[in-house]
DRENDO-1510 file (C-alpha; in Angstrom, 1 decimal, always signed):
<recs>
REC; n; res; u; v; w
REC; 1; UNK; +84.2; +115.3; +85.6 .
REC; 2; UNK; +85.3; +117.1; +88.9 .
REC; 3; UNK; +88.2; +119.4; +88.8 .
REC; 4; UNK; +90.8; +119.2; +91.5 .
REC; 5; UNK; +93.6; +121.5; +90.8 .
REC; 6; UNK; +95.2; +120.6; +87.5 .
REC; 7; UNK; +93.9; +117.1; +87.8 .
REC; 8; UNK; +90.6; +115.8; +87.1 .
REC; 9; UNK; +88.8; +113.0; +88.7 .
REC; 10; UNK; +86.1; +110.9; +87.4 .
REC; 11; UNK; +84.0; +108.8; +89.5 .
REC; 12; UNK; +81.5; +106.3; +88.0 .
REC; 13; UNK; +80.6; +102.7; +88.5 .
REC; 14; UNK; +80.6; +99.8; +86.2 .
REC; 15; UNK; +78.5; +96.6; +86.5 .
REC; 16; UNK; +78.0; +93.9; +87.9 .
REC; 17; UNK; +80.2; +94.6; +90.9 .
REC; 18; UNK; +79.5; +98.3; +91.1 .
REC; 19; UNK; +83.1; +99.1; +91.9 .
REC; 20; UNK; +84.4; +102.6; +91.5 .
REC; 21; UNK; +86.4; +103.8; +88.6 .
REC; 22; UNK; +89.3; +105.9; +89.6 .
REC; 23; UNK; +90.8; +108.5; +87.2 .
REC; 24; UNK; +93.6; +111.0; +87.3 .
REC; 25; UNK; +94.3; +113.5; +84.5 .
REC; 26; UNK; +97.1; +116.0; +83.7 .
REC; 27; UNK; +97.9; +118.8; +81.0 .
REC; 28; UNK; +97.6; +116.4; +77.9 .
REC; 29; UNK; +96.0; +113.2; +78.9 .
REC; 30; UNK; +93.5; +111.6; +81.1 .
REC; 31; UNK; +94.3; +108.2; +83.0 .
REC; 32; UNK; +91.7; +105.8; +84.1 .
REC; 33; UNK; +92.1; +102.5; +86.0 .
REC; 34; UNK; +89.4; +99.9; +87.0 .
REC; 35; UNK; +89.4; +96.5; +88.6 .
REC; 36; UNK; +88.7; +93.5; +86.4 .
REC; 37; UNK; +86.2; +91.5; +88.4 .
REC; 38; UNK; +83.3; +89.6; +87.2 .
REC; 39; UNK; +81.6; +90.1; +90.5 .
REC; 40; UNK; +82.7; +92.1; +93.6 .
REC; 41; UNK; +84.3; +89.1; +95.3 .
REC; 42; UNK; +84.2; +86.2; +92.7 .
REC; 43; UNK; +86.9; +85.5; +90.3 .
REC; 44; UNK; +90.3; +87.2; +90.7 .
REC; 45; UNK; +91.2; +89.9; +88.4 .
REC; 46; UNK; +93.6; +92.6; +87.9 .
REC; 47; UNK; +93.7; +96.3; +87.2 .
REC; 48; UNK; +93.2; +97.7; +83.7 .
REC; 49; UNK; +94.9; +101.2; +83.1 .
REC; 50; UNK; +93.4; +103.2; +80.3 .
REC; 51; UNK; +94.5; +106.6; +79.0 .
REC; 52; UNK; +93.2; +109.3; +76.7 .
REC; 53; UNK; +94.4; +112.4; +75.1 .
REC; 54; UNK; +91.0; +113.9; +74.7 .
REC; 55; UNK; +88.5; +112.0; +77.0 .
REC; 56; UNK; +86.8; +110.6; +74.1 .
REC; 57; UNK; +89.1; +107.9; +72.6 .
REC; 58; UNK; +90.4; +105.4; +75.3 .
REC; 59; UNK; +93.4; +102.9; +74.8 .
REC; 60; UNK; +94.7; +100.3; +77.0 .
REC; 61; UNK; +97.9; +101.4; +78.7 .
REC; 62; UNK; +98.6; +98.7; +81.2 .
REC; 63; UNK; +97.1; +95.6; +82.9 .
REC; 64; UNK; +98.3; +94.7; +86.2 .
REC; 65; UNK; +97.6; +91.1; +87.3 .
REC; 66; UNK; +98.8; +88.4; +89.5 .
REC; 67; UNK; +97.4; +84.8; +89.4 .
REC; 68; UNK; +98.4; +84.1; +93.0 .
REC; 69; UNK; +96.6; +87.3; +94.5 .
REC; 70; UNK; +93.3; +89.0; +94.1 .
REC; 71; UNK; +94.1; +92.8; +93.4 .
REC; 72; UNK; +91.2; +95.1; +94.1 .
REC; 73; UNK; +90.3; +98.8; +94.7 .
REC; 74; UNK; +92.7; +100.7; +92.7 .
REC; 75; UNK; +93.3; +104.4; +93.5 .
REC; 76; UNK; +95.6; +106.7; +91.8 .
REC; 77; UNK; +97.6; +109.8; +92.7 .
REC; 78; UNK; +100.5; +111.7; +91.5 .
REC; 79; UNK; +103.6; +111.8; +93.5 .
REC; 80; UNK; +105.7; +115.1; +93.9 .
REC; 81; UNK; +108.2; +113.8; +91.2 .
REC; 82; UNK; +105.4; +113.3; +88.7 .
REC; 83; UNK; +105.1; +109.6; +88.7 .
REC; 84; UNK; +101.8; +108.0; +88.9 .
REC; 85; UNK; +101.2; +105.8; +92.1 .
REC; 86; UNK; +98.5; +103.2; +92.4 .
REC; 87; UNK; +97.4; +101.9; +95.8 .
REC; 88; UNK; +95.1; +99.1; +96.2 .
REC; 89; UNK; +94.3; +95.9; +98.1 .
REC; 90; UNK; +95.3; +92.3; +97.7 .
REC; 91; UNK; +93.7; +89.0; +99.0 .
REC; 92; UNK; +95.6; +85.8; +99.4 .
REC; 93; UNK; +95.0; +83.3; +97.9 .
REC; 94; UNK; +93.4; +84.8; +94.8 .
REC; 95; UNK; +90.3; +82.5; +95.1 .
REC; 96; UNK; +89.7; +83.8; +98.7 .
REC; 97; UNK; +89.0; +80.4; +99.7 .
REC; 98; UNK; +90.0; +80.2; +102.4 .
REC; 99; UNK; +91.1; +83.9; +102.8 .
REC; 100; UNK; +94.7; +83.7; +104.5 .
REC; 101; UNK; +95.8; +87.3; +104.1 .
REC; 102; UNK; +94.7; +90.6; +103.1 .
REC; 103; UNK; +97.2; +93.5; +102.7 .
REC; 104; UNK; +97.7; +96.9; +100.8 .
REC; 105; UNK; +100.0; +97.2; +97.8 .
REC; 106; UNK; +101.5; +100.4; +95.9 .
REC; 107; UNK; +103.1; +100.3; +92.5 .
REC; 108; UNK; +104.4; +103.3; +90.4 .
REC; 109; UNK; +104.7; +104.4; +86.8 .
REC; 110; UNK; +106.5; +107.5; +84.8 .
REC; 111; UNK; +104.3; +106.9; +81.9 .
REC; 112; UNK; +101.1; +105.0; +82.9 .
REC; 113; UNK; +102.3; +102.2; +80.7 .
REC; 114; UNK; +105.1; +100.6; +82.5 .
REC; 115; UNK; +104.4; +100.0; +86.2 .
REC; 116; UNK; +106.7; +98.8; +89.0 .
REC; 117; UNK; +105.7; +95.3; +90.5 .
REC; 118; UNK; +102.9; +95.7; +93.1 .
REC; 119; UNK; +104.7; +95.8; +96.6 .
REC; 120; UNK; +103.1; +95.2; +100.0 .
REC; 121; UNK; +103.0; +98.3; +102.3 .
REC; 122; UNK; +101.8; +98.2; +105.9 .
REC; 123; UNK; +100.9; +94.9; +107.6 .
REC; 124; UNK; +98.4; +92.2; +107.2 .
REC; 125; UNK; +94.7; +93.0; +107.4 .
REC; 126; UNK; +95.6; +96.8; +106.9 .
REC; 127; UNK; +93.8; +98.4; +104.1 .
REC; 128; UNK; +95.3; +101.6; +102.9 .
REC; 129; UNK; +92.5; +103.5; +101.5 .
REC; 130; UNK; +93.5; +106.2; +98.9 .
REC; 131; UNK; +96.7; +108.4; +99.3 .
REC; 132; UNK; +96.7; +112.2; +98.8 .
REC; 133; UNK; +100.1; +114.0; +98.5 .
REC; 134; UNK; +100.8; +117.4; +100.4 .
REC; 135; UNK; +103.9; +119.2; +100.8 .
REC; 136; UNK; +105.9; +116.1; +99.6 .
REC; 137; UNK; +104.2; +113.7; +101.9 .
REC; 138; UNK; +101.7; +111.1; +101.1 .
REC; 139; UNK; +98.8; +110.8; +103.5 .
REC; 140; UNK; +96.4; +107.9; +103.8 .
REC; 141; UNK; +93.8; +106.3; +106.0 .
REC; 142; UNK; +94.5; +102.8; +106.8 .
REC; 143; UNK; +91.7; +100.4; +108.2 .
REC; 144; UNK; +92.1; +97.3; +110.1 .
REC; 145; UNK; +89.4; +94.7; +111.1 .
REC; 146; UNK; +90.3; +93.6; +114.6 .
REC; 147; UNK; +90.6; +89.9; +115.1 .
REC; 148; UNK; +87.9; +87.7; +116.7 .
REC; 149; UNK; +84.1; +87.5; +116.4 .
REC; 150; UNK; +83.5; +91.2; +117.1 .
REC; 151; UNK; +82.9; +93.6; +114.2 .
REC; 152; UNK; +85.2; +96.2; +115.5 .
REC; 153; UNK; +87.9; +97.9; +113.6 .
REC; 154; UNK; +90.4; +100.8; +113.8 .
REC; 155; UNK; +91.2; +103.6; +111.6 .
REC; 156; UNK; +94.6; +105.2; +111.4 .
REC; 157; UNK; +96.0; +108.1; +109.6 .
REC; 158; UNK; +99.5; +107.2; +108.1 .
REC; 159; UNK; +102.0; +109.2; +106.1 .
REC; 160; UNK; +105.1; +108.4; +103.9 .
REC; 161; UNK; +107.9; +110.4; +102.1 .
REC; 162; UNK; +108.4; +107.7; +99.4 .
REC; 163; UNK; +104.8; +106.2; +99.1 .
REC; 164; UNK; +106.4; +102.8; +100.3 .
REC; 165; UNK; +107.2; +103.2; +104.1 .
REC; 166; UNK; +104.2; +104.5; +106.0 .
REC; 167; UNK; +104.3; +105.7; +109.6 .
REC; 168; UNK; +101.3; +106.1; +111.8 .
REC; 169; UNK; +100.3; +109.8; +112.6 .
REC; 170; UNK; +97.3; +109.1; +114.7 .
REC; 171; UNK; +94.7; +106.9; +115.7 .
REC; 172; UNK; +91.3; +108.3; +114.3 .
REC; 173; UNK; +88.2; +107.9; +116.6 .
REC; 174; UNK; +85.4; +105.7; +114.9 .
REC; 175; UNK; +81.8; +106.2; +116.4 .
REC; 176; UNK; +80.0; +103.1; +116.8 .
REC; 177; UNK; +76.4; +103.4; +115.3 .
</recs>
């Protein structure tokens, strides 16, 4: 358990996919979200949201799922107005065979139980990796695999005032190793 201001973040792994579990806590409860995947890239799943008042006893708060889309890598943050924001990736179709599109999504909740429908942000093949709020703005890094046989990709710092419409701040240099 690592303290970050008045929020607590728990990083752990579950098996078999080894994906990270994301947690966010406040004054009276701790929230936790993890992807529901049997393996890292196999059967599509959703995101299970758990909550706990004491960190020992956990209960299911919400399940976000879509049979048409493979939702993955959920990350939580708290917006300036106190809502929870979840950002993650989505693959289309859910079977990923063949993969036609990959995009980022966001959804919001006032109570951790009732979430807005996941909505697409940024463009195709852009993955918004975690959002941090500072002085009323959301900041995140978006990475995008460039088309073609190369393994090149680009990394961009983006920001938003509402967590939905993101603007490019700057390209970030990615050294080739």
